[in-house]
C-alpha positions in Angstrom: 0.3 -0.3 0.0 1.3 3.6 -0.9 0.3 6.3 0.9 1.0 10.2 0.7 1.9 12.5 3.4 0.6 15.9 3.2 1.2 17.6 6.3 3.3 16.2 8.9 2.5 14.2 11.4 3.7 15.3 15.2 4.0 12.1 17.8 2.5 13.2 21.5 3.0 11.3 25.0 4.8 10.9 28.1 8.1 9.2 27.4 7.6 5.7 26.7 4.3 6.2 25.1 6.9 5.0 21.9 6.6 8.0 20.0 10.3 7.5 18.7 10.4 3.5 17.6 6.3 3.8 16.5 7.7 7.3 14.6 10.8 5.3 12.7 8.3 2.4 11.9 5.2 4.9 10.6 8.0 7.2 8.6 9.3 3.5 6.5 5.7 2.7 6.0 4.8 5.9 4.8 8.2 6.1 2.8 8.8 9.9 4.4 12.0 11.4 6.7 11.7 10.8 10.4 13.0 13.7 12.8 13.1 13.7 16.9 13.0 17.2 18.0 15.6 15.8 21.0 18.1 14.1 19.1 17.7 17.2 17.1 18.5 19.6 19.9 20.8 17.4 21.1 23.0 17.9 17.6 21.8 21.5 17.9 23.6 22.2 21.2 26.4 19.3 20.9 24.9 17.9 24.3 22.6 15.8 25.9 19.0 16.9 27.2 20.2 15.8 30.5 23.3 18.0 30.5 20.8 20.7 29.0 19.0 20.8 31.8 21.5 20.8 34.6 23.6 23.6 32.8 20.7 26.1 32.1 17.5 24.5 33.2 13.9 23.5 32.1 13.1 26.9 31.0 16.2 27.1 28.9 15.4 24.0 26.6 11.5 24.6 26.4 12.9 27.8 24.4 15.0 25.9 21.9 12.7 22.9 22.0 9.8 25.5 20.8 12.6 27.0 18.4 13.6 23.6 16.6 10.2 21.9 16.7 9.0 25.1 14.5 12.1 24.3 12.0 10.8 20.9 12.0 7.3 21.3 11.0 8.6 23.7 7.9 9.0 22.3 4.3 8.1 18.8 3.3 6.4 16.7 5.4 7.8 14.2 7.6 6.8 12.2 11.2 8.3 14.5 14.2 8.8 12.4 17.5 8.2 15.2 19.9 9.4 15.4 24.0 7.2 14.4 26.6 6.6 18.1 27.9 7.0 19.8 24.2 2.9 19.4 24.0 2.4 21.5 26.9 3.4 24.7 25.6 0.6 26.9 23.6 3.2 27.8 21.6 4.1 24.4 20.1 0.4 23.1 20.5 -0.4 25.8 18.2 2.3 25.7 15.2 1.8 21.8 15.5 -1.6 22.4 14.5 -1.1 25.1 12.2 1.3 22.9 10.2 1.0 19.3 11.1 -1.2 17.2 12.8 -1.0 15.9 16.8 -1.4 12.5 17.6 -1.5 11.5 21.4 0.6 7.7 21.6 -1.9 6.9 24.3 -0.2 4.6 27.2 -1.4 3.6 30.5 1.0 4.3 33.7 1.9 0.6 34.2 3.1 0.1 30.3 4.8 3.4 30.6 7.0 2.9 33.9 7.9 -1.1 32.2 9.7 0.7 29.3 11.2 3.6 31.1 12.2 1.8 34.5 16.0 1.2 33.4 16.7 4.5 31.5 19.0 6.7 33.2 18.8 9.2 30.1 15.0 10.8 32.0 16.2 13.9 33.8 12.7 14.4 35.1 12.8 10.5 36.5 16.2 11.0 38.8 14.0 11.5 42.1 13.8 9.4 44.9 11.0 7.6 43.7 10.8 8.0 39.7 7.8 5.4 39.1 5.5 8.3 41.3 7.2 10.7 39.9 6.2 9.8 35.7 2.9 8.6 37.4 2.8 12.6 38.4 4.1 13.8 35.4 1.4 11.3 33.3 -1.8 13.3 35.7 -0.3 16.6 34.9 0.3 16.3 30.9 -2.7 14.6 29.7 -5.1 16.9 29.4 -2.7 18.6 27.2 -2.3 15.3 25.6 -5.7 15.1 25.1 -6.2 17.9 22.9 -4.2 16.6 19.8 -6.1 15.9 17.0 -6.1 12.4 16.8 -5.4 9.2 19.8 -4.2 5.8 19.4 -3.8 3.9 22.3 -0.6 1.6 22.9 -0.8 -1.9 24.1 2.3 -4.2 25.4 1.2 -6.5 22.9 1.3 -4.4 20.1 4.3 -4.5 18.5 5.9 -1.0 17.3 4.9 -2.0 13.3 1.3 -2.6 14.7 1.3 0.5 16.4 2.6 2.4 13.4 0.1 0.9 11.4 -3.0 2.0 14.5 -1.6 4.9 13.5 -1.8 5.4 9.6 -5.4 4.0 10.5 -5.7 7.5 12.8 -4.5 9.2 10.1 -6.4 7.6 7.2 -9.9 9.4 9.0 -8.2 13.0 8.4 -7.7 13.5 4.3 -6.0 16.4 4.7 -3.3 14.7 6.4 -2.8 11.1 5.1 -4.6 9.6 1.8 -3.9 6.4 -0.2 -2.2 6.3 -3.2 
């Protein structure tokens, strides 16, 4: 099956929801580039997200993130994985709505925890109780994620490719975003 992507798809959601893995698979299936806003920020800064947070703080990082997301939304359509906090910003939500479409990869807290608990690259989880921190962040962020134009539920039983297929099904409900060729 061949598709034509008309607008950039911005994957939003919590860390561990599958934005990077599903985004890469989705880009391959649709034959378009895959970009990761966090990777682009790290490349531009020549340091990790954790290092940026430690050196310059979250507010500085969020400003750079907004600049990078706005830049990545210009040009030909791509699949864009955004950082977990990116869609909390009204500025980011507005530019994504104007130039692309947001898809929330919604995952329950157990699935998120199972995916991130062994990772050391999550600066927001460097707390005495990282699971409680993750759940608190998820509860706080879910109202913003719910503003995404489309929602696709993650399930531990789905492979990455199956999840990408679910995103394609959701995108096909928006002929302004994706159509079969």
